C-alpha positions as a Markdown table, in Angstrom:
| # | Residue | x | y | z |
|---|---|---|---|---|
| 1 | Unk | 142.5 | 93.2 | 105.5 |
| 2 | Unk | 141.2 | 96.0 | 103.4 |
| 3 | Unk | 139.2 | 95.4 | 100.2 |
| 4 | Unk | 142.2 | 96.3 | 98.1 |
| 5 | Unk | 144.4 | 93.9 | 99.8 |
| 6 | Unk | 141.8 | 91.2 | 99.6 |
| 7 | Unk | 141.4 | 91.7 | 95.9 |
| 8 | Unk | 145.2 | 91.6 | 95.5 |
| 9 | Unk | 145.5 | 88.5 | 97.5 |
| 10 | Unk | 143.0 | 86.5 | 95.4 |
| 11 | Unk | 143.5 | 88.4 | 92.2 |
| 12 | Unk | 139.8 | 88.8 | 91.7 |
| 13 | Unk | 139.0 | 90.9 | 88.7 |
| 14 | Unk | 136.1 | 93.3 | 88.9 |
| 15 | Unk | 134.6 | 91.8 | 85.7 |
| 16 | Unk | 133.9 | 88.6 | 87.6 |
| 17 | Unk | 131.6 | 90.3 | 90.0 |
| 18 | Unk | 127.9 | 90.0 | 89.0 |
| 19 | Unk | 125.9 | 93.2 | 89.1 |
| 20 | Unk | 122.8 | 92.6 | 91.1 |
| 21 | Unk | 119.8 | 94.9 | 90.7 |
| 22 | Unk | 118.4 | 96.3 | 93.9 |
| 23 | Unk | 114.9 | 97.5 | 94.3 |
| 24 | Unk | 113.5 | 99.9 | 96.9 |
| 25 | Unk | 113.0 | 97.5 | 99.8 |
| 26 | Unk | 113.4 | 93.6 | 99.8 |
| 27 | Unk | 110.6 | 92.5 | 102.1 |
| 28 | Unk | 109.7 | 94.9 | 104.8 |
| 29 | Unk | 111.9 | 92.9 | 107.1 |
| 30 | Unk | 114.9 | 95.0 | 107.2 |
| 31 | Unk | 114.0 | 97.2 | 110.2 |
| 32 | Unk | 112.1 | 94.4 | 111.7 |
| 33 | Unk | 115.4 | 92.5 | 111.6 |
| 34 | Unk | 114.4 | 90.4 | 108.7 |
| 35 | Unk | 115.5 | 91.2 | 105.1 |
| 36 | Unk | 117.1 | 94.5 | 104.4 |
| 37 | Unk | 117.2 | 95.6 | 100.8 |
| 38 | Unk | 120.1 | 97.6 | 99.4 |
| 39 | Unk | 119.7 | 100.1 | 96.6 |
| 40 | Unk | 122.4 | 100.1 | 93.9 |
| 41 | Unk | 122.5 | 103.7 | 92.7 |
| 42 | Unk | 124.7 | 102.8 | 89.7 |
| 43 | Unk | 122.3 | 100.2 | 88.3 |
| 44 | Unk | 119.2 | 102.1 | 89.1 |
| 45 | Unk | 120.2 | 104.6 | 86.5 |
| 46 | Unk | 120.3 | 101.9 | 83.9 |
| 47 | Unk | 117.2 | 99.9 | 84.8 |
| 48 | Unk | 113.6 | 101.1 | 84.4 |
| 49 | Unk | 110.8 | 99.9 | 86.7 |
| 50 | Unk | 108.0 | 98.0 | 84.9 |
| 51 | Unk | 104.7 | 96.9 | 86.3 |
| 52 | Unk | 103.0 | 93.6 | 85.7 |
| 53 | Unk | 100.1 | 95.3 | 83.9 |
| 54 | Unk | 102.6 | 96.9 | 81.5 |
| 55 | Unk | 104.2 | 93.5 | 80.9 |
| 56 | Unk | 100.8 | 91.9 | 80.3 |
| 57 | Unk | 99.9 | 94.6 | 77.7 |
| 58 | Unk | 103.2 | 94.0 | 75.9 |
| 59 | Unk | 102.5 | 90.3 | 75.8 |
| 60 | Unk | 98.9 | 90.7 | 74.5 |
| 61 | Unk | 100.0 | 93.0 | 71.7 |
| 62 | Unk | 102.8 | 90.6 | 70.7 |
| 63 | Unk | 100.5 | 87.5 | 70.8 |
| 64 | Unk | 97.7 | 89.2 | 68.8 |
| 65 | Unk | 100.1 | 89.5 | 65.9 |
| 66 | Unk | 99.8 | 85.8 | 65.3 |
| 67 | Unk | 96.2 | 86.1 | 64.1 |
| 68 | Unk | 95.0 | 82.8 | 65.6 |
| 69 | Unk | 91.8 | 84.2 | 67.1 |
| 70 | Unk | 91.0 | 86.2 | 64.0 |
| 71 | Unk | 91.3 | 83.0 | 61.9 |
| 72 | Unk | 89.1 | 81.0 | 64.3 |
| 73 | Unk | 86.5 | 83.9 | 64.2 |
| 74 | Unk | 86.5 | 83.8 | 60.4 |
| 75 | Unk | 85.9 | 80.1 | 60.4 |
| 76 | Unk | 83.1 | 80.4 | 62.9 |
| 77 | Unk | 81.4 | 83.1 | 60.8 |
| 78 | Unk | 81.8 | 81.0 | 57.7 |
| 79 | Unk | 80.3 | 78.0 | 59.5 |
| 80 | Unk | 77.2 | 80.1 | 60.5 |
| 81 | Unk | 76.7 | 81.3 | 56.9 |
| 82 | Unk | 77.3 | 77.7 | 55.6 |
| 83 | Unk | 74.7 | 76.3 | 58.0 |
| 84 | Unk | 72.1 | 78.6 | 56.5 |
| 85 | Unk | 72.6 | 77.3 | 52.9 |
| 86 | Unk | 70.1 | 75.0 | 51.2 |
| 87 | Unk | 71.4 | 71.8 | 49.7 |
| 88 | Unk | 72.1 | 72.2 | 46.0 |
| 89 | Unk | 69.5 | 71.0 | 43.5 |
| 90 | Unk | 70.2 | 68.3 | 40.9 |
| 91 | Unk | 69.8 | 68.7 | 37.1 |
| 92 | Unk | 68.7 | 65.6 | 35.3 |
| 93 | Unk | 68.7 | 65.3 | 31.4 |
| 94 | Unk | 67.5 | 62.2 | 29.6 |
| 95 | Unk | 67.2 | 61.4 | 26.0 |
| 96 | Unk | 65.6 | 58.3 | 24.4 |
| 97 | Unk | 65.3 | 57.3 | 20.7 |
| 98 | Unk | 68.1 | 58.3 | 18.4 |
| 99 | Unk | 66.9 | 56.8 | 15.1 |
| 100 | Unk | 64.8 | 58.9 | 12.7 |
| 101 | Unk | 62.1 | 56.3 | 12.5 |
| 102 | Unk | 61.7 | 56.2 | 16.3 |
| 103 | Unk | 59.9 | 58.4 | 18.7 |
| 104 | Unk | 62.4 | 60.7 | 20.4 |
| 105 | Unk | 62.0 | 61.7 | 24.0 |
| 106 | Unk | 63.9 | 64.5 | 25.8 |
| 107 | Unk | 63.4 | 64.9 | 29.6 |
| 108 | Unk | 64.9 | 67.8 | 31.5 |
| 109 | Unk | 64.3 | 67.9 | 35.3 |
| 110 | Unk | 65.3 | 69.4 | 38.5 |
| 111 | Unk | 65.3 | 67.7 | 41.9 |
| 112 | Unk | 65.6 | 69.5 | 45.3 |
| 113 | Unk | 66.1 | 67.9 | 48.7 |
| 114 | Unk | 63.7 | 69.3 | 51.3 |
| 115 | Unk | 64.6 | 69.9 | 54.9 |
| 116 | Unk | 61.4 | 68.9 | 56.5 |
| 117 | Unk | 62.7 | 67.6 | 59.9 |
| 118 | Unk | 65.0 | 70.5 | 60.8 |
| 119 | Unk | 68.5 | 69.3 | 59.6 |
| 120 | Unk | 69.5 | 72.8 | 58.7 |
| 121 | Unk | 68.1 | 74.2 | 61.9 |
| 122 | Unk | 70.2 | 71.7 | 63.9 |
| 123 | Unk | 73.4 | 72.6 | 61.9 |
| 124 | Unk | 72.8 | 76.3 | 62.5 |
| 125 | Unk | 72.5 | 75.7 | 66.2 |
| 126 | Unk | 75.8 | 73.8 | 66.3 |
| 127 | Unk | 77.5 | 76.6 | 64.3 |
| 128 | Unk | 76.1 | 79.3 | 66.7 |
| 129 | Unk | 77.3 | 77.3 | 69.7 |
| 130 | Unk | 80.8 | 77.0 | 68.2 |
| 131 | Unk | 80.8 | 80.8 | 67.7 |
| 132 | Unk | 79.7 | 81.4 | 71.3 |
| 133 | Unk | 82.4 | 79.0 | 72.6 |
| 134 | Unk | 85.0 | 81.0 | 70.7 |
| 135 | Unk | 84.5 | 84.0 | 73.0 |
| 136 | Unk | 84.8 | 81.7 | 76.0 |
| 137 | Unk | 88.0 | 80.2 | 74.6 |
| 138 | Unk | 89.5 | 83.6 | 74.2 |
| 139 | Unk | 88.7 | 84.5 | 77.8 |
| 140 | Unk | 90.4 | 81.2 | 79.0 |
| 141 | Unk | 93.4 | 82.0 | 76.8 |
| 142 | Unk | 93.6 | 85.5 | 78.3 |
| 143 | Unk | 93.4 | 84.1 | 81.8 |
| 144 | Unk | 96.2 | 81.6 | 81.0 |
| 145 | Unk | 98.2 | 84.5 | 79.6 |
| 146 | Unk | 97.8 | 86.5 | 82.8 |
| 147 | Unk | 98.8 | 83.6 | 85.0 |
| 148 | Unk | 101.9 | 82.8 | 82.8 |
| 149 | Unk | 102.9 | 86.5 | 83.1 |
| 150 | Unk | 102.3 | 86.5 | 86.8 |
| 151 | Unk | 104.3 | 83.3 | 87.3 |
| 152 | Unk | 107.4 | 84.6 | 85.4 |
| 153 | Unk | 107.0 | 88.0 | 87.0 |
| 154 | Unk | 107.1 | 86.4 | 90.4 |
| 155 | Unk | 110.3 | 84.4 | 89.4 |
| 156 | Unk | 112.0 | 87.7 | 88.5 |
| 157 | Unk | 110.9 | 89.3 | 91.8 |
| 158 | Unk | 112.0 | 86.3 | 93.9 |
| 159 | Unk | 115.4 | 86.3 | 92.1 |
| 160 | Unk | 115.8 | 90.0 | 92.9 |
| 161 | Unk | 114.9 | 89.3 | 96.5 |
| 162 | Unk | 117.3 | 86.4 | 96.8 |
| 163 | Unk | 120.1 | 88.4 | 95.1 |
| 164 | Unk | 119.6 | 91.3 | 97.6 |
| 165 | Unk | 119.7 | 88.9 | 100.6 |
| 166 | Unk | 122.9 | 87.2 | 99.4 |
| 167 | Unk | 124.4 | 90.7 | 99.0 |
| 168 | Unk | 123.5 | 91.4 | 102.6 |
| 169 | Unk | 125.1 | 88.1 | 103.6 |
| 170 | Unk | 128.2 | 89.0 | 101.5 |
| 171 | Unk | 128.3 | 92.3 | 103.4 |
| 172 | Unk | 128.2 | 90.5 | 106.7 |
| 173 | Unk | 131.0 | 88.0 | 105.7 |
| 174 | Unk | 133.1 | 90.9 | 104.4 |
| 175 | Unk | 132.8 | 92.6 | 107.8 |
| 176 | Unk | 133.9 | 89.4 | 109.5 |
| 177 | Unk | 136.8 | 89.1 | 107.2 |
| 178 | Unk | 138.0 | 92.7 | 107.9 |
| 179 | Unk | 137.7 | 92.1 | 111.6 |
| 180 | Unk | 139.6 | 88.8 | 111.3 |
| 181 | Unk | 142.4 | 90.6 | 109.3 |
| 182 | Unk | 142.8 | 93.3 | 111.9 |
| 183 | Unk | 143.0 | 90.7 | 114.7 |
| 184 | Unk | 145.6 | 88.7 | 112.7 |
| 185 | Unk | 147.7 | 91.8 | 112.2 |
| 186 | Unk | 147.4 | 92.4 | 116.0 |
| 187 | Unk | 148.6 | 88.8 | 116.5 |
| 188 | Unk | 145.6 | 87.6 | 118.4 |
| 189 | Unk | 144.5 | 85.0 | 115.9 |
| 190 | Unk | 146.3 | 82.7 | 113.5 |
| 191 | Unk | 146.4 | 82.7 | 109.7 |
| 192 | Unk | 144.2 | 79.5 | 109.7 |
| 193 | Unk | 141.4 | 81.4 | 111.4 |
| 194 | Unk | 141.6 | 84.2 | 108.8 |
| 195 | Unk | 141.5 | 81.6 | 106.0 |
| 196 | Unk | 138.4 | 80.1 | 107.5 |
| 197 | Unk | 136.6 | 83.4 | 107.4 |
| 198 | Unk | 138.0 | 84.1 | 103.9 |
| 199 | Unk | 136.6 | 80.7 | 102.6 |
| 200 | Unk | 133.2 | 81.6 | 103.8 |
| 201 | Unk | 133.5 | 85.0 | 102.1 |
| 202 | Unk | 134.5 | 83.4 | 98.8 |
| 203 | Unk | 131.6 | 81.0 | 99.1 |
| 204 | Unk | 129.3 | 84.0 | 99.5 |
| 205 | Unk | 130.8 | 85.6 | 96.4 |
| 206 | Unk | 130.0 | 82.4 | 94.5 |
| 207 | Unk | 126.4 | 82.4 | 95.8 |
| 208 | Unk | 126.0 | 86.1 | 94.7 |
| 209 | Unk | 127.2 | 85.2 | 91.2 |
| 210 | Unk | 124.8 | 82.2 | 91.0 |
| 211 | Unk | 121.9 | 84.4 | 92.1 |
| 212 | Unk | 122.9 | 87.1 | 89.5 |
| 213 | Unk | 122.9 | 84.5 | 86.8 |
| 214 | Unk | 119.5 | 83.2 | 87.9 |
| 215 | Unk | 118.1 | 86.7 | 87.9 |
| 216 | Unk | 119.5 | 87.2 | 84.4 |
| 217 | Unk | 117.8 | 84.0 | 83.1 |
| 218 | Unk | 114.5 | 84.9 | 84.8 |
| 219 | Unk | 114.5 | 88.3 | 83.1 |
| 220 | Unk | 115.2 | 86.7 | 79.8 |
| 221 | Unk | 112.3 | 84.2 | 80.2 |
| 222 | Unk | 110.0 | 87.1 | 81.0 |
| 223 | Unk | 111.2 | 89.2 | 78.1 |
| 224 | Unk | 110.6 | 86.2 | 75.7 |
| 225 | Unk | 106.9 | 86.6 | 76.3 |
| 226 | Unk | 106.8 | 89.8 | 74.3 |
| 227 | Unk | 109.4 | 88.7 | 71.7 |
| 228 | Unk | 112.6 | 90.0 | 73.1 |
| 229 | Unk | 115.7 | 88.1 | 74.1 |
| 230 | Unk | 116.3 | 90.0 | 77.3 |
| 231 | Unk | 115.1 | 92.9 | 79.4 |
| 232 | Unk | 116.9 | 95.2 | 81.9 |
| 233 | Unk | 113.6 | 96.3 | 83.5 |
| 234 | Unk | 113.3 | 95.8 | 87.2 |
| 235 | Unk | 110.0 | 95.0 | 88.9 |
| 236 | Unk | 110.9 | 95.6 | 92.5 |
| 237 | Unk | 109.6 | 99.2 | 92.5 |
| 238 | Unk | 106.1 | 97.9 | 91.6 |
| 239 | Unk | 105.9 | 95.5 | 94.6 |
| 240 | Unk | 103.7 | 96.6 | 97.5 |
| 241 | Unk | 104.3 | 93.3 | 99.3 |
| 242 | Unk | 106.5 | 90.3 | 98.5 |
| 243 | Unk | 103.9 | 87.9 | 99.9 |
| 244 | Unk | 101.3 | 86.9 | 97.3 |
| 245 | Unk | 98.4 | 89.2 | 98.1 |
| 246 | Unk | 94.6 | 88.7 | 97.7 |
| 247 | Unk | 95.0 | 85.0 | 96.7 |
| 248 | Unk | 91.9 | 84.0 | 98.6 |
| 249 | Unk | 89.9 | 86.9 | 97.1 |
| 250 | Unk | 91.1 | 86.1 | 93.6 |
| 251 | Unk | 90.4 | 82.3 | 94.0 |
| 252 | Unk | 86.8 | 82.9 | 95.3 |
| 253 | Unk | 86.1 | 85.2 | 92.3 |
| 254 | Unk | 87.4 | 82.6 | 89.9 |
| 255 | Unk | 85.4 | 79.8 | 91.4 |
| 256 | Unk | 82.3 | 82.0 | 91.0 |
| 257 | Unk | 83.1 | 82.4 | 87.3 |
| 258 | Unk | 84.9 | 79.1 | 86.5 |
| 259 | Unk | 85.5 | 79.3 | 82.7 |
| 260 | Unk | 86.1 | 75.6 | 82.3 |
| 261 | Unk | 82.8 | 74.8 | 83.9 |
| 262 | Unk | 81.2 | 77.1 | 81.4 |
| 263 | Unk | 83.1 | 75.2 | 78.7 |
| 264 | Unk | 81.7 | 71.9 | 79.9 |
| 265 | Unk | 78.2 | 73.4 | 79.9 |
| 266 | Unk | 78.8 | 74.4 | 76.2 |
| 267 | Unk | 80.0 | 70.8 | 75.6 |
| 268 | Unk | 76.7 | 69.5 | 77.0 |
| 269 | Unk | 74.7 | 71.8 | 74.8 |
| 270 | Unk | 76.8 | 70.9 | 71.8 |
| 271 | Unk | 76.3 | 67.2 | 72.5 |
| 272 | Unk | 72.5 | 67.7 | 72.6 |
| 273 | Unk | 72.6 | 69.7 | 69.4 |
| 274 | Unk | 74.6 | 66.8 | 67.7 |
| 275 | Unk | 71.9 | 64.4 | 68.9 |
| 276 | Unk | 69.2 | 66.6 | 67.4 |
| 277 | Unk | 71.2 | 66.7 | 64.1 |
| 278 | Unk | 71.6 | 62.9 | 64.0 |
| 279 | Unk | 67.8 | 62.5 | 64.6 |
| 280 | Unk | 67.0 | 65.0 | 61.8 |
| 281 | Unk | 69.4 | 63.1 | 59.5 |
| 282 | Unk | 67.7 | 59.8 | 60.4 |
| 283 | Unk | 64.3 | 61.0 | 59.3 |
| 284 | Unk | 63.4 | 60.4 | 55.6 |
| 285 | Unk | 63.7 | 63.9 | 54.1 |
| 286 | Unk | 62.0 | 63.8 | 50.7 |
| 287 | Unk | 63.4 | 65.0 | 47.4 |
| 288 | Unk | 61.0 | 67.0 | 45.1 |
| 289 | Unk | 61.6 | 66.7 | 41.4 |
| 290 | Unk | 60.1 | 68.7 | 38.5 |
| 291 | Unk | 60.8 | 67.7 | 34.9 |
| 292 | Unk | 59.6 | 68.5 | 31.4 |
| 293 | Unk | 59.3 | 65.6 | 28.9 |
| 294 | Unk | 59.2 | 66.3 | 25.2 |
| 295 | Unk | 58.2 | 63.6 | 22.8 |
| 296 | Unk | 58.8 | 63.9 | 19.0 |
| 297 | Unk | 57.4 | 61.4 | 16.5 |
| 298 | Unk | 58.9 | 60.6 | 13.1 |
| 299 | Unk | 56.2 | 62.8 | 11.6 |
| 300 | Unk | 57.6 | 65.8 | 13.6 |
| 301 | Unk | 54.7 | 65.9 | 15.9 |
| 302 | Unk | 55.7 | 67.1 | 19.4 |
| 303 | Unk | 54.1 | 66.6 | 22.8 |
| 304 | Unk | 55.3 | 68.3 | 26.0 |
| 305 | Unk | 54.5 | 66.9 | 29.4 |
| 306 | Unk | 55.2 | 68.3 | 32.8 |
| 307 | Unk | 56.1 | 65.7 | 35.5 |
| 308 | Unk | 56.3 | 66.3 | 39.2 |
| 309 | Unk | 57.7 | 63.7 | 41.5 |
| 310 | Unk | 58.4 | 63.0 | 45.1 |
| 311 | Unk | 61.2 | 60.7 | 46.3 |
| 312 | Unk | 61.1 | 59.6 | 50.0 |
| 313 | Unk | 64.0 | 57.4 | 51.3 |
| 314 | Unk | 62.8 | 54.5 | 53.5 |
| 315 | Unk | 64.5 | 54.5 | 56.9 |
| 316 | Unk | 64.2 | 50.8 | 57.5 |
| 317 | Unk | 67.7 | 49.6 | 58.3 |
| 318 | Unk | 69.8 | 52.7 | 59.1 |
| 319 | Unk | 68.0 | 55.1 | 61.3 |
| 320 | Unk | 71.2 | 56.5 | 62.9 |
| 321 | Unk | 70.1 | 54.6 | 65.9 |
| 322 | Unk | 73.6 | 53.7 | 66.9 |
| 323 | Unk | 75.0 | 57.1 | 66.2 |
| 324 | Unk | 72.4 | 58.6 | 68.4 |
| 325 | Unk | 73.2 | 56.1 | 71.1 |
| 326 | Unk | 76.9 | 57.0 | 71.0 |
| 327 | Unk | 76.1 | 60.7 | 71.1 |
| 328 | Unk | 73.8 | 60.2 | 74.1 |
| 329 | Unk | 76.5 | 58.2 | 75.9 |
| 330 | Unk | 78.9 | 61.1 | 75.4 |
| 331 | Unk | 76.4 | 63.6 | 76.7 |
| 332 | Unk | 75.9 | 61.6 | 79.9 |
| 333 | Unk | 79.6 | 61.3 | 80.4 |
| 334 | Unk | 80.1 | 65.0 | 80.0 |
| 335 | Unk | 77.3 | 65.6 | 82.6 |
| 336 | Unk | 78.9 | 63.2 | 85.1 |
| 337 | Unk | 82.4 | 64.7 | 84.5 |
| 338 | Unk | 81.1 | 68.2 | 85.0 |
| 339 | Unk | 79.7 | 67.3 | 88.5 |
| 340 | Unk | 82.9 | 65.4 | 89.4 |
| 341 | Unk | 85.2 | 68.2 | 88.3 |
| 342 | Unk | 83.3 | 70.9 | 90.2 |
| 343 | Unk | 83.6 | 68.9 | 93.5 |
| 344 | Unk | 87.2 | 67.7 | 93.0 |
| 345 | Unk | 88.4 | 71.1 | 91.8 |
| 346 | Unk | 87.1 | 72.9 | 94.9 |
| 347 | Unk | 88.7 | 70.3 | 97.2 |
| 348 | Unk | 92.1 | 70.7 | 95.5 |
| 349 | Unk | 91.9 | 74.5 | 95.7 |
| 350 | Unk | 90.9 | 74.4 | 99.4 |
| 351 | Unk | 93.9 | 72.2 | 100.1 |
| 352 | Unk | 96.3 | 74.6 | 98.4 |
| 353 | Unk | 94.8 | 77.5 | 100.3 |
| 354 | Unk | 95.3 | 75.6 | 103.6 |
| 355 | Unk | 99.0 | 75.1 | 102.6 |
| 356 | Unk | 99.3 | 78.8 | 101.8 |
| 357 | Unk | 97.9 | 79.7 | 105.2 |
| 358 | Unk | 100.5 | 77.4 | 106.9 |
| 359 | Unk | 103.3 | 78.9 | 104.9 |
| 360 | Unk | 102.2 | 82.4 | 105.9 |
| 361 | Unk | 102.5 | 81.4 | 109.6 |
| 362 | Unk | 106.0 | 80.0 | 109.0 |
| 363 | Unk | 107.0 | 83.1 | 107.0 |
| 364 | Unk | 105.9 | 85.4 | 109.8 |
| 365 | Unk | 107.7 | 83.4 | 112.4 |
| 366 | Unk | 110.9 | 83.4 | 110.4 |
| 367 | Unk | 110.8 | 87.1 | 109.3 |
| 368 | Unk | 109.5 | 88.6 | 112.6 |
| 369 | Unk | 111.4 | 86.4 | 115.1 |
| 370 | Unk | 114.1 | 84.2 | 113.7 |
| 371 | Unk | 115.8 | 86.7 | 111.4 |
| 372 | Unk | 115.8 | 89.6 | 113.8 |
| 373 | Unk | 117.3 | 87.4 | 116.5 |
| 374 | Unk | 119.9 | 85.9 | 114.0 |
| 375 | Unk | 120.9 | 89.5 | 112.9 |
| 376 | Unk | 121.3 | 90.6 | 116.6 |
| 377 | Unk | 123.3 | 87.5 | 117.5 |
| 378 | Unk | 125.6 | 87.9 | 114.5 |
| 379 | Unk | 126.2 | 91.5 | 115.3 |
| 380 | Unk | 126.9 | 90.8 | 119.0 |
| 381 | Unk | 129.1 | 87.9 | 118.0 |
| 382 | Unk | 131.1 | 90.0 | 115.6 |
| 383 | Unk | 131.5 | 92.7 | 118.2 |
| 384 | Unk | 132.7 | 90.1 | 120.8 |
| 385 | Unk | 135.1 | 88.7 | 118.2 |
| 386 | Unk | 136.4 | 92.2 | 117.5 |
| 387 | Unk | 137.3 | 92.8 | 121.1 |
| 388 | Unk | 138.7 | 89.4 | 121.5 |
| 389 | Unk | 136.0 | 87.8 | 123.7 |
| 390 | Unk | 134.9 | 85.3 | 121.1 |
| 391 | Unk | 136.7 | 83.1 | 118.6 |
| 392 | Unk | 136.4 | 82.6 | 114.9 |
| 393 | Unk | 134.1 | 79.5 | 115.2 |
| 394 | Unk | 131.6 | 81.6 | 117.1 |
| 395 | Unk | 131.5 | 84.2 | 114.3 |
| 396 | Unk | 131.3 | 81.5 | 111.6 |
| 397 | Unk | 128.4 | 79.8 | 113.4 |
| 398 | Unk | 126.5 | 83.0 | 113.9 |
| 399 | Unk | 127.0 | 84.1 | 110.3 |
| 400 | Unk | 125.9 | 80.6 | 109.0 |
| 401 | Unk | 122.8 | 80.7 | 111.2 |
| 402 | Unk | 121.9 | 84.1 | 109.7 |
| 403 | Unk | 122.4 | 82.8 | 106.2 |
| 404 | Unk | 120.2 | 79.8 | 106.9 |
| 405 | Unk | 117.2 | 81.7 | 108.2 |
| 406 | Unk | 117.5 | 84.2 | 105.4 |
| 407 | Unk | 117.5 | 81.5 | 102.7 |
| 408 | Unk | 114.7 | 79.7 | 104.6 |
| 409 | Unk | 112.6 | 82.8 | 104.3 |
| 410 | Unk | 113.2 | 83.0 | 100.6 |
| 411 | Unk | 112.3 | 79.3 | 100.1 |
| 412 | Unk | 109.1 | 79.8 | 102.0 |
| 413 | Unk | 108.3 | 82.8 | 99.8 |
| 414 | Unk | 109.0 | 80.7 | 96.7 |
| 415 | Unk | 106.7 | 78.0 | 97.9 |
| 416 | Unk | 104.0 | 80.5 | 98.7 |
| 417 | Unk | 104.1 | 82.0 | 95.2 |
| 418 | Unk | 103.9 | 78.5 | 93.7 |
| 419 | Unk | 100.9 | 77.5 | 95.8 |
| 420 | Unk | 99.3 | 80.8 | 95.0 |
| 421 | Unk | 99.7 | 80.3 | 91.2 |
| 422 | Unk | 98.5 | 76.7 | 91.5 |
| 423 | Unk | 95.4 | 77.8 | 93.4 |
| 424 | Unk | 94.5 | 80.6 | 91.0 |
| 425 | Unk | 95.1 | 78.2 | 88.0 |
| 426 | Unk | 92.9 | 75.5 | 89.4 |
| 427 | Unk | 90.2 | 77.9 | 90.4 |
| 428 | Unk | 90.0 | 78.9 | 86.8 |
| 429 | Unk | 90.0 | 75.3 | 85.7 |
| 430 | Unk | 93.5 | 75.5 | 84.3 |
| 431 | Unk | 96.2 | 72.9 | 84.9 |
| 432 | Unk | 99.0 | 74.5 | 86.9 |
| 433 | Unk | 101.7 | 72.6 | 85.0 |
| 434 | Unk | 100.6 | 74.2 | 81.8 |
| 435 | Unk | 101.3 | 77.8 | 83.0 |
| 436 | Unk | 104.4 | 77.0 | 85.0 |
| 437 | Unk | 106.3 | 75.2 | 82.2 |
| 438 | Unk | 109.3 | 76.9 | 80.7 |
| 439 | Unk | 107.7 | 76.9 | 77.2 |
| 440 | Unk | 104.1 | 77.4 | 78.6 |
| 441 | Unk | 103.1 | 80.0 | 76.1 |
| 442 | Unk | 104.6 | 78.2 | 73.1 |
| 443 | Unk | 102.7 | 75.0 | 74.1 |
| 444 | Unk | 99.4 | 76.9 | 74.4 |
| 445 | Unk | 99.9 | 78.6 | 71.1 |
| 446 | Unk | 100.8 | 75.3 | 69.4 |
| 447 | Unk | 97.6 | 73.7 | 70.8 |
| 448 | Unk | 95.6 | 76.6 | 69.5 |
| 449 | Unk | 97.0 | 76.2 | 66.0 |
| 450 | Unk | 96.2 | 72.5 | 66.1 |
| 451 | Unk | 92.7 | 73.2 | 67.3 |
| 452 | Unk | 92.2 | 75.7 | 64.5 |
| 453 | Unk | 93.3 | 73.2 | 61.9 |
| 454 | Unk | 90.9 | 70.6 | 63.4 |
| 455 | Unk | 87.8 | 72.9 | 63.3 |
| 456 | Unk | 85.0 | 71.2 | 61.4 |
| 457 | Unk | 83.0 | 72.5 | 58.5 |
| 458 | Unk | 79.4 | 72.9 | 59.8 |
| 459 | Unk | 76.6 | 73.0 | 57.3 |
| 460 | Unk | 74.0 | 71.2 | 55.1 |
| 461 | Unk | 76.6 | 69.9 | 52.6 |
| 462 | Unk | 76.1 | 69.5 | 48.9 |
């Protein structure tokens, strides 16, 4: 049956067909007998290729507009300045004797707390550490941003690959249907046989529609990262290989420069600085006071007297001994967790790399051997069916086998990208679930806002 007759028979409108974007080549498996990739000339005029680096730049510009990091930098700068300030002095005014027949005394004095034991120095150190950590936090955020972009980019790429494969499968089933229609008209097969092939073809149409919808959603999710509701850009032209490349190289580089380990190192330094501050606060810093006392007699005789005093609190009961004990316990825990994290993280990353290596072997087997064989079998079966040597069931089975191995190759590819993203995330000390969630960027930004609101005021106080 021709395409026109097929459409007339099922009354399928052209508007129900999902347009699927085709890139330059769907996995270099086509000539190897694996995954051929068709180019849609009509859609290529509408869609513009976009690279992952271009996407990342769009996202960075869009996210910078929130001003979170600038706000945190302003707070850090203010904390450094605040930590350098001296405590405010106190003004004391006293008056004694209010009757005219009494001696009248007026005392005006100033008292100033002294930082003898380094309280201001400890506060300044904490403020500087917070400022240094801010740069590290920005690096971690940028790495998270890159992985989020890479993950959603890979989802669009995989959707394009799957759409192209299903279109190839649709093409194969359409050829089978045309052959079946010709044999039916020749009287060599029954209407039931034709309907069986037609059912398979309709099922392939449905799969193409589902894949098209999935591709549309993946593109929308990617476009949301830079504040747009959808994007018609394709990414296939930017792909040198569909398999995640240089994962091992990237992971090793990340492990050498693990940002979370550096964060934990800063946490240790911050804990020690807090201990130093608590110790400085526990020591009895004195207050120096200077006052002028004026005495006036009923005979209007005046006497001025300068008074200098020193007030030293006695650290008898509260010496911050328990606060220091708590801070030291936290420091020890951070040290232990740092060692445990480094060992456990490397083990998890090695496991993921082993899984990725196993998936690569499976992918090569499917793409280089199974798919070429399935393609050859399907073509020979279709030829045999066309000349009347094979029946409909043979064609159906061969077409189904080809479909299964093609889908299997896509599933392996999806698993490989997931393992690659997980390995890169863990090698940076980032929880993979944070970057692969649908609202990953929104969650990270919300956490940043909460962290900004919770930033402490560091300084001597008034």
